[in-house]
N, C-alpha and C positions, 0 to 999 in steps of 0.2 A: 220429879227427879231430885234426889238429895245431893247437893253439891258439897264436896269435901275439900277443905284446904289441907294439903299434906306437906310436910317437910320433905325435901327432895333426897331422901335416902335411896339406897339401891332398890328396895321393894317398890317404893313409890314411882321411881323412874321406870322400872320394868313394867309396872301397871300402865303408866302413862304411854310408854312406847307401844305396848300391846293395843291400847285403845286407838292410838294413831293408826296403826296398821289395819285395825278393824273398821276404819272410817269414821271414828268418833272424834270429838272435839276435846281439847285439853287446854287449860290456862297455863301459860309458861312465862317465866320471868325473862327479860332481857335487860341489857344495860340502858335501853332507851325507855320503854314502857312495857307493861305486861301485854302479852299477845294471846289471841285466841287461835290455837294451833290446830291444823288439820293436814292430812296428806295432800300436798299440793297437786299431785298427779291423779287424784281420785275426784272426778267431777261431782259425785254425790256428796262426798265429805266437804268439798268447797261450797256446794249449794247450802249445806247445813250451816256453814260459817255465815253466809249472807243472811240466812233465816234467823239465826241466833242474834245477830247484831241488828237486824232490820236495816241492812246496808243495801243501797241501790246497786243493781247488777252491773252497771257500767263503771263501777269504781274498782280499779284493779287491786289485786293483792300482791304482797311481796313474798317471794319464795326464799326460804332460809336454808342454807347449807352449812355443814361443819368443816368441810375440806375442799380445797381449791379444785381437786380433780372431779368433784361432783358438779362443777359448773358446766363442762363440756356437753353433757347430754341434754341440757336445758336450752342451749342457744344454737343458732343456725349458722353463725359466722365466727371466725376467729376474733378474739378481743383485740381492739386496737392497741398500739403501743401505749397510748395514754391510759387506757383502761387497765392494762397490765401494771403500769406504774402505780395507779391508784390502789389496785388490789394488793400489791407488794407492800405499800406504805400504810394503808388504812384498814386492811382486813386482817384479823377480825376487828370489827368496830362498827360505829354508827353511820355507815355509808352504804347506800343502796345504789346499784348501777343498773341501768336499763340497756338491754341487748335485744337484737332480733331473736325471737323465740323459735325453738324447734317444735316439731309436730308432737313431741312427747308432752308438752305443756298444754293442758286444756284451755280453750278460749274462755271458759268460765272463770279460770284463775286469773286471766289477764284482762278481764272486763271486755273481752271482745277485740282487744288490740293484738297486733302481730309482733308486739314486743313483750319481754318478760322482765320484771324488776327482781333482782337477786341481791341478797345480802348474806354475809357471814357474821353472825353475832359474836360478841366477845364474852357474853355471860356464860360461865361454865355449865350451869344447869341447862340452858338452852342448847348448847353444843352437845352435851352428853345425851340429851333426849333425842336430838336429830340422829346421833350415832346409833343409839340403841334401837330406834325405830327403823333405821335403814331407809328412811324416806326423806325427800326434801319437804319442809314444812311451810305451808302458807300460814302466816300469823299476822293478821291486822291487829290493831290495838283491841284489847279485850273489854271494850265498853259497848253499850248500846249506841248505835249510830247517832252521831251528833252530840253525844255527851262528852264531858271532859275525859281524856284518856286516863287509864289507871296506872299509878306508879307504885302501888303496893298490892299485895294479894287481897287485902280487905276491900280496896277500891274495886277491884275486879269482881269480888263476891257480891258487892252491892248491885252490880249491873247484871251478873250472869247466874246468880243463885237460881237453881231450878231449871237452868237451860243447858248446863254441861255437868259431867260427872265429877270433875276434880280440877283443882288449881294447885300447881306446885309453887310453894312459897319460897322464893329465892331472896327475900328481903327487899328493901326499898331500891328503886332504880337510880343508878348513878348519874345518868345524863338528864333524864326527866322529860325530854321531848323526843318525838319520833326521829328516825334516822333521816339524814340528808338523802334526797332522791336526786340522782345525777344522771342525765341523759348522755350516754357516751356513743350514741349512734352517729353523730355528726363530727365535723372537724374540730369544733370547740366544745368541751364539756359544758353542759347547761344545767343549772340548778332548777329543778321543778318544785321541790319542797326543801326548804332549809332545815338543818338539824345540827347534830353534834360535830360534823365536819364542815367548817365554814368555807364560803366561796374563796376567801383569802388563802386558805390552806390548799384548796384545789388548784388555784392559780400558781401557787408556789411549787406544787408537784408537777403540773402540766404545762406551765408557761402562760396559760390563759384560762379564764372561766367566765361564762355568761350567767346571768340570773334572769330567769323567765319573768316577764313583766306581770304574770298572774300571781306571783308570790305574795304581793301586797295589794291584791285586788280580787274580787270574785270573778269567776269565769262568766262570759256572756251566755245567754240562753242556748245558743247553738254551738258553743265550744265544747269539745269532748275532753274529759280529763285524761291526761297522759300519765298521771301519778296519783297515788292515794292522797287524799287531803286537798285536792285542787278545786273541785267543783261545788261541793255542798257546804252549808253552814256546819262547822265542825266544833268540837271541844266546848260546846256551849252550856253555861249554867241555865237554870230555870229562870232566873231574874234577867232583866235587861242590862247588858254590859255597855258602858261608854268608855272610850279611851281618850285621854287628854295628853297632848304633846306640846312642847315648847319650853321656854325658860322655866326652870324648876319652881321659882317663887310664883310666877304668873299661873303655872299649872295648879299649884296648891291653892291659890286664891279662887280659881275657877271651880276646882273640885269642892272646896269648902261651901261655895255658894250653891252649887248643884245639890250637894248632900243636904244642906239645910232646907232647900225647897222640897226635896224628896221626903225628908223627915216630917215636914209639916203636912205632907200628903199621906202620911202613914205608910210609906213604901219600904220601911225597914232597910235603909240604905247601908252600904258597906263600901269602904275605901281600900284599895290595894295600892300600896306605896313602897318605894325603896326605903331601906332601913334608915338612911341618913335624913329622910324627909318626914319621918313619923312625928317629930315634935311640932311640925307645922299644922297638924290636924287636931291638936288639943284633945278634948275628951270625946271626940267623935269615934265611932266604931271603925277601926282600921286594922288591917293585917299586913305584915311585912312580906314583901317580895324578896328580901335579902339585900345584900350589899352590892350587887351588881348583876349583870345579865346571866352569868353562869348559875348563881343561886336562884335567880328568877326562873330559869329553865327548870331547875330541880323542883321548885315549889309551885309553879303556876297552876298545874292541873289540880293539885291538892287544895289550893286556895279557892279555885272555882267550885270544887266539890264542897268545901266548907261553907261557901256562900249559900249553897243550896241547904245545907244542914241548919244554917242560921235563919233560913227563910227570907233572905235578902231579895227584895223585888227590884231594886236598882243597885247597880254596882259601878263604881267609878274607879278607874285604874290609871295610874301614871304609865306613860310610855317609857320604854328603855331605848337606848341608842341602837339602831338597826345595823350594827356592825358585829362581825364574829357571830357567836351563838345568839347575840341580840336580835339578829334578823329572824331566827327561828322563833324567839319569844314573840316578836311583833307579828309574825305570820300566824301563830296560834291565837294570840289575843285578838288579832284582826278578824279572824274567821269566827271566833267565839262571839265577837261583838257584831257580826254581820257587817264589818268594816265601818261601824259608827265611830269614827275617829274625829275628834274635835281639836283643831289648832286653837290655841288660847285666844287668838284674835277673834275666833268665832263663838266663844263660849257663851256670849250673851244670847245666842239663838236657842239655847236649851230651854 
């Protein structure tokens, strides 16, 4: 199959919409990451998504809609007042809400769960495609399962070339990490996956917000994922990633020592560091995560892909503060590193 990257003009959108209606897969831009889109109500199309990604079947997909009135057929209960406030405030945007699902939504889409995750994206190309197709679109990140998520059409092409017919090029993604996934089926909203809408913002809107303890740890062997991105090693480069956290100067010393040992072992090491800390690493090979958590969110997946392009066998990353969108950055880094996180007091163990 020849995979084409198309600018999202009227003709390309019409073709993409027709392919969605026919049960095919299309690469679509959103404000978070690029997604692998399919008709969310077509079990065969959804099966093709799992096959193209190599995604485990119990990992649920997010259903994307373009208008609020499209939500009702997908859910089996009225949204709570808290959910309504969140939709009024944060939709369209990088927030996914979990509701009890209706019978219209196939269990294949929800990973066998009796809940459905729904989002209204803000990206105009994604919303126009949903409207033109007349279908809710299931769209997990458009990468091979476990790989860093794509934040450009070219990133998606690297993973999906030959697997899907076309990718709509809507430019670079503005947020850079996947949406916040929020369970609103209980009395207090609970973050299952952090993203562009922070727990602090949810608490501001709803009065309270809880963060699932699995956000910064792997699920146990018998725990079932209730959200995309919870159970499996995700977002991972080919090289081994280690995260260092603590006082910035102590972190830099520990990373320099680990880098020098890896270089002596011909491991082609690479450092990921915040912009203000770059001078601490001298002539070592280093890439900037930006000036803070928001820029790190925009850059992190591109940096992990660049690490692969550079052939880095060992990657050493600074941590960011796990507040606001920084929680999402640390969630993605943690899963990419299989939670190999070193406090600087433990650096000597490496």
